[in-house]
C-alpha positions in Angstrom: 250.7 44.2 47.9 250.3 46.8 45.2 250.5 50.0 47.2 251.4 53.4 45.7 253.4 56.1 47.3 250.3 58.4 47.0 248.4 55.8 49.1 251.1 55.8 51.7 251.0 59.6 51.9 247.3 59.5 52.4 247.8 56.9 55.2 250.4 59.2 56.8 248.2 62.3 56.7 245.2 60.5 58.1 247.3 59.2 60.9 248.5 62.8 61.7 245.3 64.7 61.2 242.8 62.2 62.6 240.2 62.7 59.9 239.7 62.2 56.1 238.6 65.8 55.7 241.7 67.3 57.3 244.0 64.8 55.4 242.3 65.9 52.1 242.9 69.6 52.9 246.5 69.1 53.7 247.1 67.0 50.5 245.0 69.2 48.2 242.7 66.4 47.5 238.9 66.1 47.7 237.5 64.1 50.6 236.1 61.5 48.2 239.6 61.0 46.7 241.1 60.4 50.1 238.3 58.0 50.9 238.9 56.1 47.7 242.7 55.9 48.5 241.9 54.7 52.0 239.6 52.0 50.6 242.1 50.9 48.0 244.8 50.7 50.7 242.7 48.4 52.8 241.7 46.3 49.8 245.3 45.8 48.7 246.6 45.2 52.3 243.8 42.7 52.9 243.3 44.2 56.4 241.4 46.9 58.2 243.7 49.9 58.5 241.4 52.5 59.9 239.1 52.8 62.9 236.2 55.2 62.4 235.3 56.8 65.8 232.9 59.6 66.9 235.9 61.8 67.5 237.7 61.1 64.2 239.7 58.4 62.5 242.5 56.4 64.1 244.8 53.8 62.7 244.0 50.2 63.5 246.9 47.8 64.5 247.4 46.8 60.9 247.4 50.5 59.9 250.1 51.3 62.5 252.2 48.5 61.2 251.9 49.8 57.6 252.7 53.3 58.8 256.0 52.2 60.2 257.0 50.9 56.8 255.5 53.9 55.0 257.9 56.2 56.7 260.9 54.2 55.4 259.4 53.9 51.9 258.5 57.6 51.5 262.0 58.6 52.8 263.5 56.3 50.1 261.3 57.7 47.4 262.4 61.2 48.4 266.1 60.2 48.3 265.5 58.6 44.8 264.0 61.8 43.6 267.0 63.8 44.8 269.4 61.4 43.1 267.4 61.5 39.8 267.2 65.3 39.8 270.8 65.8 41.0 269.6 67.7 44.0 272.2 67.7 46.8 271.0 67.8 50.4 273.2 70.5 51.8 272.7 69.9 55.5 271.3 67.3 57.8 267.6 68.2 58.4 265.7 67.6 61.6 262.0 68.4 61.7 261.1 69.6 65.2 257.7 70.1 66.7 257.1 72.0 69.9 254.1 72.5 72.1 252.9 76.1 72.3 254.2 76.8 75.8 257.7 75.6 74.9 258.4 77.8 72.0 258.8 81.2 73.6 261.7 80.3 75.9 263.0 76.8 75.5 263.1 76.5 71.7 265.1 79.7 70.8 267.7 78.8 73.5 268.0 75.3 72.2 268.4 76.3 68.6 271.0 78.9 69.5 273.0 76.2 71.4 272.7 73.8 68.5 273.8 76.3 65.9 277.0 76.9 67.9 277.7 73.2 68.5 276.5 71.6 65.2 276.2 74.2 62.5 275.8 71.6 59.8 272.3 70.6 61.2 269.3 72.5 59.9 266.2 72.5 62.0 262.7 73.3 60.8 260.0 73.8 63.5 256.2 73.6 63.7 254.0 74.4 66.7 251.1 72.3 67.9 249.4 70.8 70.9 250.8 67.7 72.5 248.2 65.3 71.0 248.7 66.8 67.5 252.5 66.5 67.8 252.3 62.9 69.0 250.2 62.1 65.9 252.8 63.9 63.7 255.6 61.8 65.3 253.8 58.6 64.7 253.0 59.7 61.1 256.7 60.5 60.5 256.1 64.1 59.5 258.4 65.3 62.4 261.5 63.7 63.9 261.5 65.2 67.4 258.8 66.7 69.6 258.8 68.9 72.7 255.7 67.9 74.6 254.1 68.7 78.0 252.4 66.3 80.4 250.5 66.6 83.6 250.5 64.2 86.6 250.5 61.2 86.8 252.8 61.6 83.7 251.7 58.5 81.9 253.2 57.5 78.5 252.3 60.2 75.8 250.0 57.7 74.0 248.8 54.2 74.1 250.3 53.1 70.8 252.9 50.4 70.4 255.9 50.5 70.3 256.2 53.3 72.9 257.8 56.5 72.0 261.3 57.2 73.4 260.8 60.0 75.9 263.3 62.1 78.0 262.3 64.6 80.7 263.5 68.1 80.1 262.2 69.9 83.2 259.3 70.2 85.6 257.6 73.6 85.8 254.8 75.0 88.0 251.5 76.1 86.6 250.6 79.6 87.8 248.0 82.3 87.1 248.8 85.4 85.0 246.7 88.3 86.2 246.7 92.1 85.5 249.2 94.0 87.7 246.4 96.5 88.5 242.9 95.7 89.7 241.6 93.0 91.9 244.8 91.1 92.4 247.2 94.1 92.4 250.3 93.7 94.6 249.5 90.0 95.3 251.9 87.1 95.0 249.2 84.4 95.5 245.5 83.8 95.1 243.2 81.3 96.7 241.5 78.9 94.3 238.1 80.0 95.6 238.8 83.6 94.4 239.2 82.3 90.9 235.7 80.8 90.6 234.1 84.0 89.3 237.2 85.2 87.4 237.1 86.2 83.7 239.2 83.6 81.9 241.3 83.8 78.8 241.6 80.3 77.4 242.7 78.3 74.4 239.8 76.7 72.5 239.6 72.9 73.2 238.3 69.9 71.2 237.2 66.4 72.2 240.8 65.2 71.9 242.6 68.2 73.5 242.2 69.7 76.9 241.1 73.2 77.7 244.2 75.3 78.3 244.2 78.6 80.2 241.8 77.7 83.0 242.9 76.4 86.4 242.5 72.6 86.5 239.8 71.4 88.9 238.3 74.9 89.3 235.1 74.6 91.3 232.1 75.2 89.0 232.1 76.1 85.3 234.7 78.7 84.3 233.5 82.0 82.8 235.6 82.2 79.6 235.4 85.7 78.1 238.2 85.4 75.5 239.5 82.5 73.4 243.0 82.6 71.9 245.6 80.0 70.9 248.6 82.3 70.9 250.4 82.8 74.3 251.4 86.4 73.4 247.8 87.3 72.6 246.6 85.8 75.9 249.2 87.6 77.9 248.5 91.0 76.3 244.8 90.5 77.0 245.8 89.9 80.6 248.0 93.1 80.6 245.0 95.0 79.3 242.9 93.9 82.2 240.6 91.7 80.3 240.9 88.5 82.3 243.3 86.0 83.8 244.9 82.9 82.3 247.2 80.0 83.4 250.7 79.5 82.1 253.8 77.5 83.0 256.2 79.5 85.2 258.9 79.1 82.6 257.2 81.9 80.6 257.9 84.4 83.3 260.9 85.4 81.2 258.7 86.8 78.4 255.9 88.5 80.3 254.8 91.8 78.8 254.5 94.8 81.2 251.3 94.8 83.2 251.2 91.1 84.0 251.9 89.5 87.4 252.2 85.8 88.2 250.2 84.4 91.1 250.7 81.0 92.8 247.4 79.3 93.6 246.7 78.3 97.2 244.0 76.0 98.5 244.6 73.5 95.7 247.3 70.9 95.0 250.3 72.2 93.0 249.9 71.8 89.3 253.2 70.6 87.8 253.7 70.4 84.1 256.5 68.3 82.8 258.3 69.2 79.6 259.4 66.1 77.5 261.3 65.5 74.4 260.1 62.6 72.4 261.0 60.6 69.3 260.2 57.3 67.6 261.8 54.3 69.3 265.0 52.7 67.9 268.5 54.0 67.3 268.2 57.7 66.3 270.1 59.5 63.6 273.1 61.4 65.0 271.4 64.7 64.0 268.3 63.8 66.0 270.5 63.0 69.0 272.2 66.4 68.7 268.9 68.3 68.6 267.6 66.3 71.6 270.8 67.1 73.6 270.5 70.8 72.8 267.0 70.8 74.1 267.6 68.8 77.3 270.7 70.9 78.2 268.8 74.2 77.8 266.4 73.7 80.8 267.2 75.6 83.9 265.4 76.5 87.2 263.0 79.5 87.0 262.6 82.0 89.8 259.2 83.7 89.6 259.3 87.5 89.7 256.6 87.6 92.4 
C-alpha cells in the first residue's frame, strides 16, 4: 500500500471528529481536500474504510484496523522528526481527556498527586463529552480518558478490541437549585415537582445525551438556558434562573446560593466515573497517571 502520513492524519481526525467537515477544520484543510484524501486512502487500501451515516462518518472494520496501525506509524514519524531536528523530549508526556463533570474536583487532585509521586511525567489535558473522548482514544489523540457512564454501565463503545476500563467511583446524580425561592430550606424534591421547573442544560446532539435535566422526567422539560460549562450553569442556578442536575462529587465546588436536592419518587440515578485507555500493555507513564486518578476518588458527603 502507498499511504502517506498526511492520509493517516486525515483518517485519525475523521475517526475522532466523526465528520469530514470537522476533520477539515481541525487540520486546516478544505472539506474537498479531506474527501480526496479519504478517497485516496480507500483506493490504496483496496477496502471501504468509512461508513457514511445520517449522524456523521464512522470507520468501517477495515478503517479501524488501519487506524490501529496509523497510531504506531505517526508516533514513529514524530520520533524520527525529533531525531532529525535534534529535539530532546524532556519528559514523558501523557495526553489526558476528562469529561466535563470530572475536571473540577477529580482532575486537579489527581494531577497534584502525580506531580508529587512522578514529577518526570508531563500531563496535558483536554475536556470533552464521553462520546467525544472515546473517539479521541480510538483515534490515538489522547492516551487516557476519564469518562462517565449511567446504568446498566455497558462497555463505553461497541468497537473491537474493547477499551481497558477501570472504575474510579460511583456518584449520585442530584439537582442543584437556588438556596432561595421555591425549594429554599429543602434537602429533597419529588420528581413531580420538577416537571414545570426551569432547566439549565447542556446542548445535546444526535450522538450525545442532554445533560442537566433529570433523566426520565415526565413530559418535555422547559429549558430556559443552555450552557456547556459547569461553572456557568451553577452561577445561573445561584442567580435564581433555574435548576440543573450534577454529580454529587461537585458539591465541593458549589458557589454560594446553591443547594443540592436528592430526588424522591424516582429510582436513584448513579453515575460511574471510569478511566479508560486502549487495550494492551500500557506505557509506565500511562499506568502512573491511571493510578493517580483511581487513588484520588473518595466518598462525598452532601452538604444538605
